[in-house]
N, C-alpha and C positions, 0 to 999 in steps of 0.2 A: 630559534630560527628567525632569520631576518624576515620581517613582514613583507618586504619587497619581493621576496622569493616565492610568495604565496600566489598560486594560480587558480585555485578553486576552493569553494567553501559550500558546505551542505548542512542545513540545520532543519529542525521541525518547524511548524508554523507558529510557534509562540512569538508574540509581538516583541519581546525582549531580544529574540534572536533574529527573526525574519522581518522586523518592522522596517518599512521603507523610509522612515524619517530618522529614528534614533536607534534602530535595531543594531546588533553586532554586525550583521552582514553589511549594512550601510556605512557604519563607521570604518570598517575595513576597506570598503570600496573607495571611500573618500581619501584614504591614505594610499591605496593601491588599486587603481581601477582595473587591473588585469585579473583580480581575484574573482572569477566568475562565481555567481551565487546561484544554486539550484535548490528549490524546495525539496525536502524529503518526500518522495512520491508516495510512500506508504501513509504518511501523515496527511498528505493532501487528499489521497483517495478516502481516507477515513472521514475527513471533514466533508468531502463531497457527499458521502452518504448520509452523514449525520444531519447536515443542513437540509438535505432533500426530505429526510424523514420528519423534520420539524416544520416543513412547509405548511402542512395542514394539521389541525388538531386530531383528525381521524387517523393520521399516519403515526402518531406518537407511539413510542415503544411501550408505554404503560399498558396498552391493550394486549400486548403479548406477554409482557412481564408478569401480569397478575394471573395469567393462565399457565404459567410454567410450574409444575409440581416440583417436589424436591428431587425426584428421581432423574430429571433431565437437567441439562446445564443451563445456568442463568446467563443472561447477556451481560456484556461488559460495556462500560461507558468510554473506554479508551482504545479497546481492540475491536475493530469492525468485524474481523473474521470471527470473533466469539458470538456475534449476532446470528450468523448462519448456523452455528453449532447449536444455538438455542431454539431456532425456528425449525430446523430439519426434523428433530424427534417428534415435535407436535404435529407437523404436517404429515409425517410418515405413520404416526400412531395415534391419530386423532380419535378414532373409534375406541381404542383401548383406554385412552385417558378419560374420555366422557363416561365410559362404562364404569371405570374405577370411581370417578366422582359421583355417579349415580348410586352406586353401592354404598358409598360413604354416607350419602344423603339419607338413604333408606335403612342403614344399618342400626339395628336396636342397640347394639353394644357401643356404639360410638357416643362420644360426649356431645353436649349441646353445641359447644364451640366448633367442634370438628364438623358437625352436620351443617352448621350455619356457614362456615367458610367453604365447604364443598358446594353448597347451594349457590353461593355468590360466584364462585368460579364457573360452575356449570352454566349459570344464567348469563354470565358475561361472555362465555365462549360460544354459546348458542345464539349468536346475533348475526345478521347478514354482513355487518361491517367486518367482524372478526373472521368469519368463515371465508370471506372473499379476500381480505387483505393477507390472510395467512398464506394462501397459494401465490398471491402476487409477490409478497416479499421473498418467498422461496425462489421464485424465478429470477428476481432481481439480485438477490444476494449471492447466488451461486456463481455467476460469471464475475462479479466483483471479487469474490473470495479467490477464484482461480487466478485472476490477474494479480492480486495483491501477493499471493504466495509466490508467484513468479518474480515480482519486483524484489522479494527478499533474497533472491538468489545472488550470492557474491559475484557470480559471473555475468550478471545482468549489466548491460551498458545503456546509456541514455537514448541511443538511437532505437534499440529494440524496445526500451521502455515507452518511448514516444509513439512507436507504431502500435504497441499493445493498448495503450490508453486511448489512442485514436480509434482503434478498432472497437474497443469497449463503448466509447461514446457513440460511434455510428451504430453499433448494435442496439443501443437503447432508442436512438432516433428512428432507425428503420423498423424495429419490432415494436414500437410504441402501441400501435393499435392491436397487434396480435397479443401482446402481454396483457393488455386491459381486457380484451374480449375473452381471452382464455381464463383469466382470473374470475370474471363475471360468470362464465359458464360453469366453472368448477364450483364457485360459491353458491350458485343457484341450485346445482345438484345436491350439494351438502344440505342446503336449507330444506329441500324437498325430502331428503333422506331422514332428517332429523325433526321434520314438521315445524320448521321455523318460519314465522311470518316474514315475508320479504318486502312487503310494502306497508309503510305506516302513513299516517296523515302528513302531508307535506308541511314543512315548517315555513312560515311566511315572516318576512321581515315586518317590523312595526312601521306603519305609515306615519311620517312626520306631518306636522301642520303645514297645510298648503300643498302637499304632494298629491298629485292627481293620478299618477300611474300606479298600478297595482303590481306587487311582486307575484309572478307566476308560481313560485315555489317549485322545488325540485323533489322528485321522488327519492326513495332510499337508494335505489340502484343508480339513479343519476348523480346523486351526491357522491357515491362511492367511486363512480366512473370519473367524475371531475377531479377528485382527490388523487386518484392514481395517475391521471394524465398530467396534473400539475406536478406531481413528484418526478415523473420521468423527464419532463421539461426542465425542472430544476436541476436534476442530475446532469443533463446535457450542458446547461449554462454554467454550473459549478466547474465542470471539467474543462470547459473552454477557458474560464477565468483563472483557474488554479494552476494550469499546466502550461501557461504562456511562456514562462522562463525555460521550461524544458524544451519546448518546440523551437524557441530562439537559439538555444544551445545546440540543438540538433541541426539547425540550419547552418551554423557556423562550423561545427566539427564533424558533421555527419559523413562528409566525403572521406575522411580519414578512417572511419569506422567500416565503411564499405570497402573491404580489402579487395574483393574481386573487381569492383569498379575502379579502385585505385590502381590496380595492376594492369587492367585491360579495358574496362568497360567505359569509363567516362571519356567523353570526347575532349580533345585538347583545349577547345575554346572554353568549355564549361570549367574544366580543371584549372585553367589559368586564372579565370575569374575568381574561383573559390580560394586559390592560393594567394591571390592578391588581397582578397578581403581578410583572409586569415592573417596575412602579414601586416595589414593596417591595424588590426586588433592587438597583435602582439609584436609591435614594431621593435621592442627592445630585445626580443628573444629570436625572431624569425625574420628573414628577408623573403618576401612573397615571391619575388621573381626567381630567386635562387631555389626556393622550395619547389617551384614548378619545374625548373631544369633538373633538379635532383630526382623528382618523381619520374620524369622521362628517362633518365639514365637508369633508375631503378627498374622501370619496366623492361628496358633492353636487356639488362642482366638476367631478370627473372624469366624472360622468354626462351632462353637457352637452357634453363635448369628445370627439365621436366620431372626430376625426382624431388624437387622442393615443393611442398604443399603449404601455402600460406592462406589461412582462413580467418585469423584474428589479428588485430593490431600488435598483440604481444608477439606473434610469430614474425611480423615484419620487423619489429625492434630487435628480436633475437638474431634474425638474419643479418641486420645491419651491424650489430655488435660483433658477430662472429666473422663478418666480412672484413672489417678493418678497424682502425682506430677512430677517434672522434673527429678527425679531419675528413672522413668519408661520410657523405650524406649528413652533415652537421645539422642543417635545418630540418630535414625529415626526422632525424633522431629526436630533436628537441620537440618538434610538433607532436609526435606520438607520445613522448613522455608527458607533456602538458595534457594531451587527451586522456591518458590513463590515470590522471589525478582527479578527474572530475567524477564525483560520487553520484549515484542515482538515489540511494536510500541510506539512512543512518540506523535503520531498524536493527541490523546486526550488531552495530556498536553499542546500542542502548541496552542490548541484552545483558551487558556486563553489569548495569545498574541493578537490574532485576536479580542477577546472581549474587550481588553483594548483600541483598536482603536475606537470601537463603544462608549465606556464609556467616554474617554477623547477626545472628539471632539473639534472643534474650538469654540463652544458655551460654553464650560466649561474650557476654558484655565486658569482660575484662581483657579481651583480645587487643594486643597492641597494633599499631599502625603497620610495622614491618611485617608482622605475620599475616595480617589482613591483605596487604598488597601482594605478598607471595601467593596466598591462596587464590586471590582473584586472578593472578597471572597464570597460575596452573589451570584455573577453569577456562579462561579465555583461550589459552593455547593447548586445549585439551587433546587436539589431534597429534601435536608433537609429544605431549606427555605420554600418550598411549604407546609410543614407540620406545620408550625408555625402559631399560631393564632395572627395575627397582631392587632386586636382589643384590646386585653388585654395589649399588649406592648404599643400601642398608648395611652391607658388610663393611664398607669403607667407613660409614658413620660410626658403626659399633666399635671398630678398631681405633678410631680417633678419640672416642669418648670412653674407652675402657679404663676403669680405675684399678683393676687387678694388675698386680705385678707378675709378670712371668718369671718362674723360678727356673 
């Protein structure tokens, strides 16, 4: 494919791919400035949560990892959704887990190592920090997980992705005080239930030579509250920084995704401005003024067809293709084709790499490249494979490979 025909590119946040100086996306843009780059939203949302969790030592996942027994899922360093699967069982079954650990501590039949490890887990879990942050992270991770699963939908477009991420960011900003106060309340109740001391002697910073002011010191609950608020603030900042490209892309192309507005809703002045801006960006592909005129003609034709329901850009493109040849609405056709090439996430594409690990395992070390490629293709296109009648294929293969001579 000619690089000059490229109109969009989407990668994860690895510097070698997304770097703004020497990354692949920057090298392609230097040769073709029309190749719009969008960060993979799933990877960006992962890094948003990871960096927020690392903001304070108290927030690190080690406090949760060491309390996860073998019967519940462990958290993953690469998949943020795996973290909520690790936290939910502990949050929902905290009493049962603590009771099991207590029984292991007191069990006469248990080994010394088992009792020691159980006691360490038990003591680490029964701390104000752990009991408070467990509920806090559950309430933070659940909305992140829902949005991330939505972003992995192949039907997701960048306009809806931008709206979902914006609503998630606003949710954390607006619910900041409630999330913190609720976590503190739940943590305090758990501490009372398990007779955990909530206040310890305040830690004070060492006074340097010549320093006259004294450190007031923070109580345990104040330190936990500070850490939670800093985490939410970091989430808000990270989401603003990491999704800038997505919002810029939405500002340029969003009017084409809004099919209802494109057909009737957007005023002519705003529509003309957006078409002219689009034409300036893609001056080799689209004429902005002609695009505006074509949309007006498109509106006129749609207004008399009450039986035609257009809800997606794909519907608009299909209508244009069925209406006439490429000479009819050429600019609108090309604009929507460019629009549909812009990816939101590459998570579904990267699943093929994970599938290769399952296909090419140590028992199949002698597998050739051709067979590996064929099996990977069958796995990727499994929806089409399920429609195939294998009986007829097996019969045809058996007939072609039969070595017996018919008498």
